[in-house]
C-alpha positions as CSV (number, residue, x, y, z in Angstrom):
1,M,-11.2,24.6,12.0
2,V,-14.3,22.8,13.1
3,L,-16.8,22.4,10.3
4,A,-20.3,23.4,11.6
5,T,-23.1,20.9,10.8
6,S,-26.8,21.4,10.8
7,K,-28.5,21.8,14.2
8,H,-31.2,19.5,13.0
9,K,-32.4,17.1,15.7
10,L,-30.4,13.9,15.5
11,P,-32.5,10.9,14.4
12,I,-32.7,7.6,16.3
13,I,-29.8,5.5,15.1
14,T,-29.7,1.7,15.6
15,W,-27.5,-1.0,14.2
16,E,-29.4,-3.8,12.4
17,K,-28.4,-6.3,9.8
18,L,-29.7,-5.8,6.4
19,P,-32.4,-8.2,5.2
20,D,-31.1,-10.8,2.9
21,D,-33.3,-9.6,0.1
22,F,-32.2,-5.9,0.5
23,I,-31.1,-4.5,-2.8
24,L,-27.8,-2.7,-2.3
25,P,-27.3,0.5,-4.4
26,D,-25.4,-0.3,-7.7
27,D,-24.6,3.3,-8.7
28,P,-21.9,3.8,-11.3
29,V,-18.5,5.1,-10.1
30,E,-18.7,8.9,-10.0
31,N,-15.0,9.5,-10.6
32,I,-13.1,7.4,-13.2
33,Q,-10.0,7.7,-11.1
34,Q,-11.6,6.3,-8.0
35,P,-11.0,2.6,-8.5
36,P,-7.2,2.9,-9.2
37,L,-6.8,5.4,-6.5
38,A,-8.5,3.2,-3.9
39,A,-6.6,0.2,-5.2
40,A,-3.3,1.9,-4.7
41,V,-4.2,3.0,-1.1
42,S,-5.0,-0.6,-0.2
43,D,-2.1,-2.1,-2.2
44,A,0.6,-0.4,-0.1
45,L,-1.0,-1.5,3.2
46,I,-1.3,-5.1,2.1
47,A,2.2,-5.2,0.7
48,A,3.5,-3.9,4.0
49,N,1.6,-6.7,5.8
50,L,-0.3,-4.1,7.9
51,I,-3.8,-5.6,7.2
52,K,-4.6,-8.5,9.5
53,P,-7.3,-11.1,8.8
54,D,-9.7,-9.5,11.2
55,M,-9.4,-6.0,9.6
56,L,-11.4,-4.8,6.6
57,I,-10.3,-2.4,3.9
58,A,-12.6,-1.9,1.0
59,S,-13.6,0.4,-1.9
60,N,-17.2,1.4,-2.7
61,F,-18.5,-0.9,0.0
62,G,-21.8,-0.4,1.7
63,I,-21.9,0.7,5.3
64,V,-25.3,0.3,7.0
65,A,-27.1,2.3,9.6
66,N,-30.7,2.2,10.6
67,I,-32.0,5.7,10.9
68,S,-35.4,6.2,12.3
69,Q,-36.2,2.6,11.5
70,K,-35.1,2.9,7.9
71,A,-31.9,1.2,6.5
72,V,-29.5,3.7,5.0
73,V,-26.4,2.6,3.1
74,K,-23.4,4.7,2.1
75,A,-20.5,3.4,0.1
76,P,-17.3,5.3,0.7
77,D,-14.7,5.3,-2.0
78,W,-12.3,3.7,0.6
79,L,-12.7,2.6,4.2
80,Y,-10.8,1.0,7.0
81,I,-12.3,-1.0,9.9
82,P,-9.9,-2.3,12.5
83,H,-11.9,-5.4,13.5
84,V,-14.7,-7.3,11.9
85,S,-16.4,-10.5,13.0
86,P,-15.8,-13.4,10.6
87,V,-18.5,-14.5,8.3
88,A,-19.6,-18.1,7.9
89,A,-17.6,-20.3,5.4
90,G,-18.8,-19.7,1.9
91,V,-20.6,-16.4,2.8
92,I,-19.6,-13.3,0.9
93,R,-19.8,-10.1,2.9
94,R,-22.2,-7.8,1.0
95,S,-22.2,-4.9,3.4
96,Y,-21.2,-4.0,6.9
97,T,-23.2,-2.8,10.0
98,P,-20.9,-1.2,12.6
99,N,-21.3,-2.3,16.2
100,L,-23.2,-5.3,15.1
101,E,-20.6,-7.0,12.9
102,G,-17.5,-5.6,14.5
103,S,-15.9,-2.3,15.4
104,P,-17.0,1.1,14.1
105,V,-15.5,2.4,10.8
106,A,-12.2,4.1,11.6
107,V,-11.3,5.9,8.3
108,V,-13.2,6.8,5.2
109,M,-12.0,8.4,2.1
110,E,-13.8,10.1,-0.7
111,F,-12.4,11.2,-4.1
112,L,-14.2,14.4,-4.9
113,S,-17.0,14.4,-7.4
114,D,-19.6,17.0,-8.3
115,T,-22.7,15.2,-7.1
116,E,-25.5,16.6,-4.9
117,Y,-25.3,15.5,-1.2
118,G,-21.7,14.7,-1.8
119,E,-18.5,14.8,0.1
120,Y,-19.1,18.2,1.9
121,S,-22.9,17.9,2.2
122,I,-24.3,18.2,5.8
123,R,-27.8,17.5,4.7
124,P,-29.5,16.0,7.8
125,T,-32.4,14.4,6.0
126,P,-32.7,11.6,3.4
127,P,-30.7,11.0,1.3
128,Y,-28.3,12.5,3.9
129,G,-25.1,14.2,3.0
130,K,-21.9,12.2,3.2
131,L,-20.2,14.5,5.7
132,Y,-23.3,14.5,7.9
133,F,-23.6,10.7,7.7
134,Y,-19.9,10.1,8.5
135,E,-19.8,12.7,11.3
136,Q,-23.2,12.4,13.0
137,V,-24.3,8.9,12.2
138,L,-21.2,6.7,11.8
139,Q,-19.0,9.1,13.8
140,V,-16.0,8.0,11.8
141,P,-12.8,9.4,13.5
142,T,-11.0,10.3,10.3
143,Y,-12.6,11.6,7.1
144,V,-10.3,12.1,4.1
145,I,-11.3,14.1,0.9
146,F,-9.0,14.0,-2.0
147,D,-9.6,15.9,-5.2
148,P,-7.5,14.4,-8.0
149,H,-8.3,17.2,-10.4
150,T,-7.1,20.2,-8.2
151,V,-4.7,17.9,-6.4
152,T,-5.8,18.9,-3.0
153,L,-6.0,16.7,0.1
154,E,-8.1,17.5,3.2
155,V,-8.2,15.4,6.4
156,R,-10.7,15.9,9.2
157,H,-10.6,14.4,12.6
158,L,-13.6,14.0,14.9
159,E,-13.3,16.4,17.9
160,N,-16.1,16.7,20.4
161,G,-18.5,15.3,17.9
162,R,-17.6,17.6,15.1
163,Y,-15.1,17.3,12.3
164,A,-12.0,19.6,12.6
165,L,-9.9,20.2,9.5
166,Q,-6.3,19.2,10.1
167,E,-3.1,21.0,9.2
168,G,-0.5,18.8,7.5
169,T,3.2,18.7,8.0
170,S,5.0,19.2,4.6
171,G,1.8,18.1,2.9
172,R,1.4,14.9,5.0
173,F,-1.3,14.2,7.5
174,W,-1.0,11.8,10.5
175,I,-3.7,9.1,10.4
176,P,-3.7,7.9,14.0
177,E,-6.0,4.9,13.4
178,L,-3.3,3.4,11.1
179,E,-0.3,5.1,12.7
180,L,0.8,6.3,9.3
181,F,1.2,9.6,7.4
182,L,-1.0,10.2,4.3
183,G,0.0,12.5,1.5
184,I,0.0,13.2,-2.2
185,W,2.8,11.6,-4.3
186,Q,3.5,12.4,-7.9
187,G,4.6,9.6,-10.1
188,T,3.4,6.7,-12.2
189,R,1.9,3.3,-11.5
190,P,1.9,0.5,-13.9
191,G,-1.3,0.3,-15.9
192,S,-2.5,3.8,-15.2
193,D,-2.0,7.3,-16.5
194,I,-2.8,9.0,-13.2
195,T,0.2,11.1,-11.9
196,N,-1.1,12.2,-8.5
197,W,-1.7,9.4,-5.9
198,L,-2.4,9.1,-2.2
199,R,0.5,7.4,-0.6
200,W,1.4,6.2,2.9
201,W,4.6,7.0,4.9
202,D,5.6,5.5,8.2
203,E,6.5,7.5,11.3
204,A,10.1,7.5,10.3
205,G,9.2,9.1,6.9
206,N,9.7,5.9,4.8
207,L,7.4,5.5,1.8
208,L,5.3,2.3,1.9
209,L,5.9,0.6,-1.4
210,W,3.3,-0.7,-3.7
211,S,3.5,-4.5,-4.5
212,S,4.7,-3.6,-8.0
213,E,7.5,-1.5,-6.5
214,Q,8.4,-4.2,-4.1
215,A,8.6,-6.7,-6.9
216,E,10.8,-4.3,-8.9
217,L,13.0,-3.8,-5.9
218,E,13.3,-7.5,-5.4
219,R,14.1,-7.9,-9.2
220,Q,16.8,-5.3,-8.9
221,R,18.2,-7.0,-5.8
222,A,18.2,-10.3,-7.5
223,E,19.9,-8.8,-10.6
224,A,22.5,-7.2,-8.4
225,E,23.1,-10.5,-6.6
226,R,23.3,-12.3,-10.0
227,Q,25.8,-9.7,-11.2
228,R,27.8,-10.1,-7.9
229,A,27.8,-13.9,-8.3
230,E,28.9,-13.6,-11.9
231,A,31.7,-11.2,-10.9
232,E,32.7,-13.7,-8.2
233,R,32.6,-16.5,-10.7
234,Q,34.7,-14.5,-13.2
235,R,37.2,-13.7,-10.4
236,A,37.4,-17.3,-9.4
237,E,37.9,-18.3,-13.0
238,A,40.6,-15.7,-13.4
239,E,42.3,-17.1,-10.3
240,R,42.0,-20.6,-11.7
241,Q,43.4,-19.4,-15.0
242,R,46.3,-17.7,-13.2
243,A,47.0,-20.9,-11.3
244,D,46.9,-23.0,-14.4
245,N,49.2,-20.6,-16.2
246,A,51.6,-20.8,-13.2
247,T,51.5,-24.6,-13.3
248,E,52.1,-24.5,-17.1
249,Q,55.0,-22.2,-16.5
250,L,56.5,-24.5,-13.9
251,E,56.2,-27.4,-16.3
252,V,57.9,-25.4,-19.1
253,E,60.7,-24.5,-16.7
254,R,61.0,-28.2,-15.6
255,Q,61.2,-29.4,-19.2
256,R,63.8,-26.7,-20.0
257,A,65.8,-27.8,-17.0
258,E,65.6,-31.5,-18.1
259,L,66.8,-30.6,-21.7
260,F,69.7,-28.6,-20.3
261,A,70.7,-31.5,-18.0
262,A,70.5,-33.9,-20.9
263,K,72.8,-31.6,-23.0
264,L,75.3,-31.5,-20.2
265,R,75.3,-35.3,-19.9
266,E,76.0,-35.5,-23.7
267,L,79.0,-33.3,-23.1
268,G,80.2,-35.6,-20.3
269,I,79.2,-33.2,-17.5
270,N,77.2,-34.4,-14.6
271,P,74.6,-31.8,-14.0
272,E,74.0,-33.0,-10.4
273,A,77.7,-32.8,-9.5
274,P,78.5,-30.1,-6.8
């Protein structure tokens, strides 16, 4: 299904760096689950070593477009950019202007909230709806909307300049820009009471682990190796003990034989005689 957007005449869009004195929006997070959800999405990619130094993943980070000679900034709940130009040493990247500072934004995610001009808004005039901005201005190839309250996930891909709602496979959606599947996973994550998360799977269906899960897996492997080493130590100790026991038994038999030989000699019998 292609989502129809307004036929309002497209504005003139240019890509210009924000002035150094531009005050970025500092709106409060609209969804209390947004920060941990976004952190979990990033964590798995980083733990899998899929994010290279020239890539950018971020949460609530300003993306800049100049529309009709006016700077407009939107801050997706999560975004992925495949290539960004490096900043000078000591400079903190405050925002990102596509095509000027690197490649276009490839994936954006929004975690549903009930604000005006929000995730489904196609408002083509200031302050611009998010869907309109991502589709018509930034032309982001993949737009993800996750509602943590109703536990629903929607993925839209840009097709012929319009977003088309995708159909998932067993609840998972292929994200071509990252060559991974995205889906909802039920479970717990340390430090959070959220039970429904966005998770990544590779093409073979393997779940990408969070860093905490990798650490726990390594802990279990280390514990299994410790137990294996302890079992091997105990086995070696048991073998040593058996060898010692056998040596002691031989010594007992030798001493018994010497006593018997001594008795025979006392009786005038040569124990070594044929």
